[in-house]
C-alpha positions in Angstrom: 0.1 0.2 -0.1 1.6 3.2 -1.0 1.0 6.0 2.0 1.4 9.4 1.7 1.6 12.2 4.3 2.0 16.0 4.1 4.3 18.3 5.7 6.2 21.2 5.7 9.7 22.9 7.1 9.3 23.9 11.2 11.7 26.7 11.6 10.3 27.7 15.0 11.6 25.6 18.2 11.1 25.3 21.6 7.5 24.7 23.9 5.9 28.4 23.0 6.5 27.6 19.1 5.2 24.0 19.7 1.9 25.1 21.5 1.3 27.7 19.3 1.6 25.3 16.3 -1.1 23.1 18.2 -3.8 25.8 18.9 -3.4 25.9 15.0 -4.1 22.5 14.4 -0.7 21.4 13.0 1.4 19.0 15.5 5.3 19.3 15.4 7.7 16.7 14.2 11.5 15.4 13.3 12.4 13.6 10.0 15.9 12.3 11.3 18.4 9.6 9.8 20.0 8.6 6.9 22.9 11.0 5.4 21.1 14.0 6.3 20.6 16.3 9.3 17.7 16.2 11.2 14.6 18.1 10.2 12.0 19.6 12.2 8.4 19.9 10.5 4.7 20.2 11.4 1.4 18.5 9.5 -1.9 19.3 9.8 -3.4 17.0 12.6 -6.6 16.0 11.2 -4.7 14.5 8.6 -2.1 12.5 10.9 -4.6 11.4 12.8 -6.6 10.1 11.2 -3.7 8.1 9.0 -2.5 7.1 12.5 -5.8 4.8 12.8 -4.9 3.0 9.7 -2.6 0.0 10.6 -0.7 0.2 7.6 0.4 3.8 8.3 2.4 2.3 11.3 3.9 -0.5 9.5 5.4 0.5 5.9 7.1 2.5 4.1 5.7 6.4 3.9 5.9 8.7 1.4 6.2 12.0 2.8 6.1 15.1 1.0 7.6 18.3 2.3 9.4 21.3 0.6 8.5 20.4 -2.7 10.1 16.9 -2.8 9.2 13.6 -1.3 11.2 11.0 1.0 10.9 8.0 2.1 10.3 7.2 5.7 9.1 4.9 8.8 6.8 6.3 11.7 9.1 6.0 14.7 7.3 7.9 17.3 4.1 9.2 18.3 3.3 11.4 21.3 -0.2 11.5 22.1 -2.0 14.1 25.0 -3.0 11.9 27.9 -6.7 12.2 27.9 -7.3 14.2 24.6 -7.5 13.1 21.3 -4.5 15.2 20.5 -1.4 13.9 18.8 1.6 16.2 20.4 4.9 14.9 18.8 5.6 12.8 15.6 8.8 10.9 14.9 9.7 10.1 11.4 13.1 8.2 9.9 14.7 8.3 6.4 14.9 5.0 4.7 17.5 3.5 3.0 16.6 1.3 -0.5 20.3 -0.3 0.3 19.9 -0.7 3.8 17.6 -3.4 6.2 15.0 -2.1 8.0 13.8 -3.3 11.3 10.1 -2.7 12.1 6.8 -3.8 14.3 4.5 -5.8 11.9 1.0 -7.0 13.1 -0.4 -10.3 12.9 -3.5 -11.6 11.2 -4.5 -14.6 12.5 -7.5 -16.8 10.4 -8.9 -19.8 10.3 -9.4 -20.0 14.4 -12.9 -21.2 14.1 -12.6 -24.0 12.0 -8.9 -25.1 14.0 -9.5 -28.6 15.6 -8.5 -27.1 18.6 -11.7 -24.8 18.7 -13.9 -27.0 16.4 -13.4 -30.4 17.9 -12.0 -29.8 21.4 -13.9 -26.6 22.1 -10.4 -24.9 23.2 -10.1 -21.4 23.9 -7.6 -19.2 20.9 -4.7 -17.1 23.0 -2.5 -14.5 21.3 0.7 -14.6 22.9 2.0 -11.9 20.7 -0.2 -9.5 18.2 3.3 -8.3 15.9 6.3 -8.9 15.2 9.6 -7.6 15.3 11.1 -8.0 11.7 14.4 -7.2 9.3 14.1 -6.7 5.7 14.8 -4.5 2.7 12.4 -1.7 2.8 11.0 -3.2 -1.1 10.5 -6.1 1.4 8.7 -4.9 4.3 5.3 -6.6 4.2 2.4 -4.9 5.8 1.5 -7.6 8.1 2.0 -11.6 8.6 -0.6 -14.1 8.0 -1.0 -17.0 10.5 -2.9 -19.9 9.9 -4.4 -21.6 12.6 -6.1 -24.2 10.1 -5.0 -27.1 12.1 -3.6 -26.3 15.3 -5.1 -28.5 18.2 -5.6 -27.7 21.7 -3.1 -28.1 23.8 -0.4 -26.8 20.9 1.0 -23.7 19.8 2.5 -22.1 16.5 5.6 -20.6 17.2 7.5 -18.2 15.0 9.6 -20.7 13.3 6.4 -22.2 12.2 5.5 -19.0 10.5 5.1 -18.8 6.7 7.1 -15.2 5.9 7.5 -13.5 2.8 11.0 -13.6 0.7 13.3 -11.6 2.1 11.7 -11.6 6.2 13.6 -12.7 8.9 12.2 -12.5 12.4 14.5 -10.7 14.8 13.7 -13.1 17.5 14.6 -16.3 15.8 18.2 -14.6 14.4 18.7 -14.1 18.1 17.5 -17.7 19.1 14.3 -16.5 20.8 11.7 -18.8 19.3 8.8 -17.8 21.3 5.0 -18.9 20.7 2.9 -16.6 18.9 -0.6 -17.9 19.5 -2.1 -21.2 21.3 -5.1 -23.3 21.9 -5.6 -23.7 25.3 -7.3 -26.9 26.5 -10.6 -26.9 28.0 -10.8 -27.1 31.8 -11.5 -30.8 32.6 -10.1 -32.1 28.8 -11.6 -32.3 25.6 -13.7 -34.9 27.0 -15.2 -32.8 29.6 -15.7 -30.0 26.8 -17.8 -33.1 24.5 -19.5 -34.1 27.0 -20.9 -30.4 27.7 -21.7 -30.3 23.7 -24.0 -33.7 24.0 -25.8 -33.0 27.0 -26.8 -29.4 25.6 -27.7 -31.0 22.6 -29.9 -33.2 24.5 -31.2 -31.0 26.2 -32.2 -29.0 22.7 -34.0 -32.2 21.5 
């Protein structure tokens, strides 16, 4: 997905200047990294706020439009007001197409309802992780990683090593030898037999 965000150079710095920007509906921010110095910017609050609601905005290479040009960036940090729906500050990092990026990517779990552990054993799905840290070239960065629960049985888990990854994508935890569980199906209390007995009793009661 191609996502663009508009910004303009910010000349004034300091708490007072940032406060005036926010009162004017702008969000102070910064772009850093690469072979260029850090650049202070500001963005339209409403545009940024709605973009932040998109999952892909947090896990994609973004096209930042400012000063008559475009820069490829990653969203690195967002500061929100403690109780208002207000973005206080945002940080972007420039991206080099030749260097690998480290980025948190969301997990999308599919086929949970047809998993044997759920459909046959009446187990409960537990999402141990909702996102993973990946390492890849910018061109290979996925918006999300799909985890198929279609064959998962009760009492079993899918670990990082069991995920199907897009070409060119590596999991940082695995690179460090940490093969964590991402999702599991818990066996019902009393075991599978008890769950089956409850199901049969419910069916007889319905008759």
